[in-house]
NUDREN-944459 format. One line per 2 residues: their letters; for each residue x, y, z of C-alpha. Coordinates in steps of 0.1 Angstrom, whole numbers, plus 2048, in hexadecimal, padded with zeros to 3 digits. Example, Ala and Ser with C-alpha at 12.3 -4.5 7.8 and 13.67 -1.06 7.14 Angstrom:
AS) 87B,7D3,84E ~ 889,7F5,847 $
This chain:
XX) BE3,B86,4C6 ~ BEC,B6F,4E2 $
XX) BF1,B76,506 ~ C16,B6E,503 $
XX) C19,B88,4E7 ~ C07,BA3,4FC $
XX) C1C,B9C,51B ~ C3D,B9C,507 $
XX) C33,BBC,4F4 ~ C2A,BD0,513 $
XX) C48,BC2,527 ~ C62,BC9,50C $
XX) C53,BEB,503 ~ C53,BF9,527 $
XX) C74,BEA,530 ~ C86,BF7,511 $
XX) C77,C19,515 ~ C82,C1B,53A $
XX) CA5,C10,531 ~ CA9,C29,515 $
XX) C9F,C46,52D ~ CB6,C3B,548 $
XX) CD3,C34,530 ~ CD0,C59,526 $
XX) CD0,C62,54B ~ CF0,C4D,550 $
XX) D01,C5E,533 ~ CF7,C80,540 $
XX) D05,C79,563 ~ D25,C6A,554 $
XX) D29,C8A,53E ~ D24,C9F,55D $
XX) D3E,C8C,571 ~ D57,C8E,555 $
XX) D53,CB4,553 ~ D53,CB9,578 $
XX) D70,CA3,581 ~ D83,C97,563 $
XX) D9F,C86,576 ~ D88,C74,58F $
XX) D70,C6A,573 ~ D8C,C55,563 $
XX) D8C,C40,582 ~ D66,C3D,587 $
XX) D57,C41,564 ~ D63,C1F,556 $
XX) D55,C06,53E ~ D51,BED,55B $
XX) D3C,C06,56F ~ D27,C0E,550 $
XX) D20,BE8,54C ~ D17,BE5,571 $
XX) D00,C03,570 ~ CEF,BF7,550 $
XX) CEA,BD5,55F ~ CDB,BE3,57F $
XX) CC4,BF9,56B ~ CBA,BDB,556 $
XX) CB1,BC7,575 ~ C9E,BE4,584 $
XX) C89,BE8,565 ~ C83,BC3,561 $
XX) C76,BC3,585 ~ C61,BE2,57F $
XX) C50,BD5,560 ~ C4E,BB0,569 $
XX) C29,BB3,571 ~ C23,BBA,54B $
XX) C2E,B96,544 ~ C15,B86,55B $
XX) BF3,B77,555 ~ BE4,B99,561 $
XX) BEA,BA4,53D ~ BD4,B97,520 $
XX) BAF,BA0,51D ~ BA0,B89,503 $
XX) B7C,B8F,50B ~ B65,B98,4ED $
XX) B61,BBC,4F8 ~ B86,BC3,500 $
XX) B93,BE5,4F5 ~ BB6,BD6,4F1 $
XX) BBF,BB2,4F5 ~ BDF,BBE,506 $
XX) BCC,BD0,521 ~ BCA,BC1,544 $
XX) BB5,BA1,548 ~ B92,BA9,556 $
XX) B96,B8C,56E ~ BAD,BA2,583 $
XX) B9A,BC2,58C ~ BB5,BCE,5A5 $
XX) BD0,BCB,58B ~ BB9,BDE,572 $
XX) BB7,BFA,58B ~ BDD,BFA,590 $
XX) BE4,BF8,56B ~ BCD,C16,562 $
XX) BD1,C2C,581 ~ BF2,C25,591 $
XX) C09,C17,576 ~ C07,C36,55F $
XX) C14,C4B,57C ~ C30,C33,584 $
XX) C39,C33,55F ~ C38,C59,55C $
XX) C4F,C5D,57A ~ C68,C42,571 $
XX) C68,C46,54B ~ C66,C6C,547 $
XX) C66,C82,566 ~ C83,C75,57B $
XX) C9A,C70,55C ~ C91,C93,54F $
XX) C9A,CA2,571 ~ CBB,C8F,574 $
XX) CC5,C97,550 ~ CBC,CBC,554 $
XX) CCF,CBE,575 ~ CEE,CAE,566 $
XX) CEC,CC5,548 ~ CE7,CE4,55E $
XX) D05,CDB,573 ~ D1A,CD7,553 $
XX) D0E,CF9,546 ~ D16,D0A,567 $
XX) D38,CF9,569 ~ D3F,D05,545 $
XX) D34,D29,54E ~ D4B,D29,56E $
XX) D68,D1D,559 ~ D62,D39,540 $
XX) D63,D53,55C ~ D81,D43,56C $
XX) D95,D41,54B ~ D86,D62,53E $
XX) D7C,D52,51E ~ D65,D66,509 $
XX) D50,D4A,4FB ~ D3C,D31,50E $
XX) D3C,D0F,4FC ~ D1A,D16,4EB $
XX) D1B,CF5,4D8 ~ D1D,CE1,4F9 $
XX) D01,CF6,509 ~ CEC,CF2,4EA $
XX) CF2,CCC,4EA ~ CE9,CC9,50F $
XX) CC9,CDE,50D ~ CBF,CCC,4ED $
XX) CC4,CAA,4FF ~ CAE,CB4,51C $
XX) C93,CC4,507 ~ C92,CA8,4EE $
XX) C8F,C8E,50A ~ C71,C9F,51A $
XX) C60,CA7,4F8 ~ C63,C83,4ED $
XX) C5B,C71,50D ~ C43,C86,521 $
XX) C25,C87,50A ~ C21,C61,508 $
XX) C23,C5D,52E ~ C0C,C7A,535 $
XX) BF3,C6B,51C ~ BF5,C4A,52F $
XX) BEC,C5C,54F ~ BCF,C71,541 $
XX) BC1,C5A,526 ~ BA7,C4A,53B $
XX) B99,C6C,545 ~ B98,C7B,522 $
XX) B8D,C5C,50E ~ B68,C56,509 $
XX) B6E,C32,4FC ~ B87,C28,516 $
XX) B82,C03,51F ~ B6B,BFD,501 $
XX) B71,BEB,4E0 ~ B6A,C0B,4CC $
XX) B83,C10,4B0 ~ B80,C36,4B0 $
XX) B88,C48,4D0 ~ B74,C68,4D6 $
XX) B87,C7B,4F0 ~ B75,C92,508 $
X) B83,CB2,4FA $
């Protein structure tokens, strides 16, 4: 492996993961706006705005993850646990990468998106329930509610474990920062 490979791998992985989370957030908010104000949403929820928001998110996550494409990444010392770890020549970056970065990633990749998706979905469900009462319909649209709850649940089930592991790994791993092929965790 080369340093360029490591930097590209980390940069592309984190940027695409962030973008996928926030695209789901954008879709959830768009869905909420269309349910809440169908007439106004035609004016505001346009293809042009979607492209602008997607571009802004792309730029934000490029900026957030740019440090992964710098010389700080790439540890090619003989005892390196992973050649794509931070370079040992930069101890302050190593501290940041292992102690601060996992928290930033947890918050921006999983927690904030989950909260926003859940809030959007809860508002949609509440709006549907109010419409049901107002129109005296007997059935609440269960397929819509099931879809919304499944979306929120699946998002957190798929994204939270990997980010939590990134935060706690150094505390539960006995071979963290070593070249050991088998990781004995502290449990």
